[in-house]
C-alpha positions as CSV (number, residue, x, y, z in Angstrom):
1,M,73.2,88.0,232.0
2,T,71.7,84.7,230.9
3,E,74.3,82.0,230.8
4,S,74.8,80.8,227.3
5,I,74.3,77.1,226.6
6,R,77.1,75.5,224.7
7,N,75.8,73.3,221.8
8,P,77.8,70.9,219.8
9,V,79.1,72.2,216.6
10,P,79.6,70.1,213.4
11,D,83.0,69.9,211.7
12,V,84.2,73.3,210.6
13,V,85.5,73.3,207.0
14,D,86.4,75.8,204.3
15,R,83.5,77.1,202.0
16,E,84.4,75.1,198.9
17,T,84.5,71.8,200.9
18,W,81.2,72.7,202.5
19,K,79.7,73.6,199.1
20,T,80.8,70.3,197.7
21,Q,79.0,68.4,200.4
22,V,75.8,70.6,200.1
23,N,75.7,69.9,196.4
24,A,75.9,66.2,197.0
25,L,73.0,66.4,199.4
26,R,71.1,68.7,196.8
27,A,71.1,65.9,194.3
28,R,69.3,63.6,196.8
29,E,67.0,66.5,197.6
30,K,66.0,66.9,193.9
31,A,65.4,63.1,193.6
32,H,63.2,63.4,196.6
33,T,61.3,66.2,195.0
34,R,60.8,64.3,191.7
35,E,59.6,61.2,193.6
36,G,57.2,63.5,195.5
37,D,55.9,64.6,192.1
38,A,55.5,61.1,190.9
39,I,53.5,60.1,194.0
40,A,51.3,63.2,193.6
41,A,50.6,62.1,190.0
42,A,49.6,58.6,191.3
43,R,47.4,60.2,193.9
44,R,45.5,62.0,191.1
45,R,44.9,58.7,189.5
46,L,43.4,56.9,192.6
47,P,39.7,55.7,192.4
48,V,37.2,57.3,194.8
49,V,34.6,56.2,197.2
50,E,31.2,57.7,197.6
51,V,30.2,59.3,200.9
52,D,26.7,60.2,202.0
53,A,26.5,63.9,201.1
54,T,23.7,64.5,203.7
55,T,25.8,63.4,206.5
56,T,25.2,65.8,209.4
57,L,27.6,68.2,211.0
58,T,27.2,71.2,213.3
59,G,28.4,74.7,212.3
60,P,27.8,78.2,213.6
61,G,24.2,78.3,212.2
62,G,23.4,74.8,213.5
63,K,23.0,71.5,211.5
64,V,24.5,71.4,208.0
65,T,25.2,68.7,205.6
66,L,28.6,67.4,204.4
67,L,27.7,69.0,201.0
68,D,27.1,72.4,202.7
69,T,30.7,72.4,204.0
70,F,32.0,72.7,200.5
71,E,30.8,76.3,200.5
72,G,30.0,75.9,196.9
73,R,33.3,74.8,195.7
74,N,34.1,71.6,194.0
75,Q,36.7,70.2,196.4
76,L,37.1,70.1,200.1
77,I,40.0,69.3,202.5
78,A,38.9,68.4,206.0
79,Y,41.0,67.9,209.0
80,F,39.5,65.8,211.9
81,H,40.7,67.6,214.9
82,M,40.9,65.3,218.0
83,W,38.9,66.5,221.0
84,F,38.8,65.6,224.7
85,T,35.2,66.5,225.8
86,G,35.0,68.3,229.1
87,Q,38.6,68.9,229.4
88,P,40.1,72.5,229.7
89,A,42.2,74.1,226.9
90,A,45.5,72.9,228.4
91,E,44.4,69.3,228.0
92,Q,43.5,69.4,224.4
93,C,45.6,67.7,221.7
94,E,49.0,69.3,221.2
95,G,49.5,67.5,218.0
96,C,46.3,68.8,216.4
97,T,47.0,72.3,217.8
98,L,50.3,72.3,216.1
99,F,49.2,71.1,212.8
100,N,45.7,72.5,212.3
101,G,46.8,75.9,213.6
102,Q,49.3,76.3,210.8
103,V,46.7,76.3,208.0
104,R,45.9,80.0,208.0
105,E,45.9,81.6,204.5
106,L,43.1,80.0,202.4
107,S,43.1,82.3,199.5
108,Y,45.4,80.1,197.5
109,L,43.2,77.0,198.1
110,H,40.1,79.0,197.2
111,S,41.7,80.1,193.9
112,R,41.9,76.4,193.0
113,D,38.3,75.9,194.0
114,I,39.2,74.1,197.2
115,T,37.6,74.7,200.6
116,Y,39.5,73.9,203.8
117,A,37.5,73.1,207.0
118,T,38.2,71.7,210.4
119,F,35.8,68.7,211.4
120,C,36.2,68.6,215.2
121,Q,35.5,65.4,216.9
122,G,34.0,67.2,219.9
123,P,30.8,69.3,220.5
124,Y,30.5,72.5,218.5
125,D,30.1,75.0,221.4
126,E,32.8,73.8,223.4
127,S,35.4,73.3,220.6
128,V,34.6,76.5,218.7
129,R,35.7,78.4,221.9
130,Y,39.1,76.7,221.5
131,R,39.4,77.8,217.9
132,D,38.5,81.4,219.0
133,F,41.1,81.3,221.9
134,M,43.7,80.2,219.5
135,G,42.7,82.9,217.0
136,W,42.0,80.7,214.1
137,D,39.6,81.7,211.5
138,V,39.2,78.6,209.4
139,P,35.7,77.2,208.9
140,W,34.9,75.0,212.0
141,Y,32.3,72.2,212.3
142,S,31.6,69.5,214.8
143,A,31.6,66.1,213.5
144,A,30.8,64.6,216.9
145,E,27.6,62.8,215.6
146,S,29.1,61.7,212.4
147,A,32.7,60.9,213.1
148,D,32.2,57.2,213.1
149,T,30.7,57.4,209.6
150,L,33.1,59.9,208.2
151,M,36.3,58.5,209.7
152,A,35.3,54.9,209.2
153,G,37.7,53.4,211.8
154,R,40.6,55.5,210.8
155,G,42.4,58.0,212.9
156,P,42.6,59.1,215.8
157,I,43.6,62.1,213.5
158,L,42.7,62.1,210.0
159,L,43.2,64.5,206.9
160,S,40.7,63.8,204.1
161,C,40.1,65.1,200.6
162,Y,36.7,65.2,198.9
163,L,35.2,65.9,195.5
164,R,31.6,66.8,194.8
165,D,29.8,66.1,191.6
166,G,26.5,68.0,191.8
167,D,24.8,66.7,194.9
168,R,27.1,63.7,195.3
169,V,30.4,63.6,197.4
170,F,33.3,61.3,197.0
171,E,36.3,60.8,199.2
172,T,39.4,61.0,197.0
173,Y,42.3,60.7,199.4
174,W,43.2,60.4,203.2
175,T,46.3,60.3,205.4
176,E,46.9,60.1,209.1
177,N,49.7,60.2,211.7
178,R,52.9,61.6,210.1
179,G,51.0,62.1,206.9
180,V,49.3,65.3,208.3
181,E,52.8,66.9,208.5
182,V,51.8,68.2,205.0
183,M,49.8,70.9,206.8
184,D,53.0,72.1,208.8
185,N,55.7,74.5,207.9
186,S,57.4,74.6,211.4
187,Y,58.8,71.0,211.3
188,A,59.7,71.5,207.6
189,L,61.8,74.5,208.5
190,M,63.3,72.8,211.6
191,D,64.4,69.9,209.2
192,L,66.6,72.5,207.4
193,T,68.5,73.4,210.6
194,V,71.5,71.6,212.0
195,F,69.8,70.3,215.0
196,G,66.6,69.3,213.3
197,R,63.4,68.8,215.3
198,Q,65.4,68.0,218.4
199,E,63.1,65.1,219.0
200,G,64.2,61.7,220.5
201,W,63.3,59.6,217.5
202,E,65.5,61.5,215.0
203,D,68.8,60.0,213.7
204,S,71.2,62.7,214.8
205,P,74.9,62.6,215.7
206,D,75.8,61.7,219.2
207,G,75.4,64.7,221.6
208,W,72.8,66.6,219.5
209,P,70.2,68.1,221.7
210,Q,66.9,66.2,221.7
211,P,64.9,67.4,224.8
212,W,61.6,67.0,223.1
213,R,60.4,63.5,224.0
214,W,58.0,61.5,225.9
215,E,59.3,58.6,228.1
216,D,58.4,56.2,225.2
217,G,60.6,58.3,222.7
218,S,57.7,59.9,220.8
219,N,57.6,63.6,220.2
220,H,55.2,66.2,221.4
221,A,54.5,69.8,220.8
222,S,53.8,71.0,224.4
223,N,55.6,73.3,226.9
224,D,55.2,73.4,230.7
225,G,51.9,71.3,230.5
226,R,50.2,73.0,227.6
227,P,50.4,72.9,223.8
228,S,53.2,75.3,223.0
229,A,51.1,77.7,220.8
230,Q,48.8,78.4,223.8
231,W,51.2,80.4,225.8
232,S,51.4,83.4,223.4
233,R,47.6,83.6,223.5
234,L,47.6,83.6,227.3
235,R,50.1,86.4,227.4
236,A,48.0,88.3,225.0
237,G,45.2,88.1,227.6
238,R,42.9,85.8,225.9
239,S,40.7,83.5,228.0
240,D,41.0,79.8,227.5
241,D,37.7,79.1,229.1
242,L,35.9,76.6,227.0
243,G,32.5,76.9,228.9
244,N,32.9,73.4,230.5
245,S,33.7,71.9,233.8
246,G,37.3,71.1,232.9
247,Q,36.7,67.6,234.1
248,S,35.0,64.7,232.5
249,P,35.1,61.0,233.7
250,D,34.7,59.8,230.2
251,S,37.7,61.8,228.8
252,G,40.5,59.7,227.6
253,G,44.2,60.5,228.5
254,G,46.9,61.2,226.1
255,C,47.0,62.6,222.7
256,C,47.9,61.9,219.1
257,S,51.6,61.2,218.5
258,H,53.3,62.2,215.4
259,G,56.8,60.6,216.1
260,G,59.1,58.9,213.8
């Protein structure tokens, strides 16, 4: 039998006392929701900047333009997935794997005339193998040749929103680092639990488990040397061969951090 791990337990109270404290927290949660609505309203009133609609990307059929990636819809959300060219699947970005991999059901976006696509910062043939290994089916493009233009010095990860008007394209909003948590549901659900994300940067009571940390205290989403989500794919028998050598003298180390 597996030995049970004894975790700390918060103060135990009667249900009425507990309900009173939950209700007090609920008032703060509702204020947070209303402030989020107000921020979204301000976001809808931002000015926009024009982007060259003929900017080139690479998709399954070869070269396409930024305008093509809208798939005929009027709005586009693009996630710029980090990529370490020449490196194996195990060395690819755990943060991008965590967040990008949770955008799966696109029907609701499409019903609002919005396309979602991944703009990978690496070569198409290599990176699309990673998408297929992970079992993702979102539209996937390589922005390797145009990343400097589209990202304009931002990043290393970036989530951008675009609007088209005929043949013209405008960038309407962007966010990076912890801003991309909007793509995630796992962290949002963890935040509802008593131990939270269990990451070293969190403000938790003394003794709360926080095993998920790098030496500098930032969080990560890997397990035994791989992005955590890869293990279930390997157990299912999928190949993580990206068709590369697995080594590249030009590859940078490390990965994006989404810590506090």
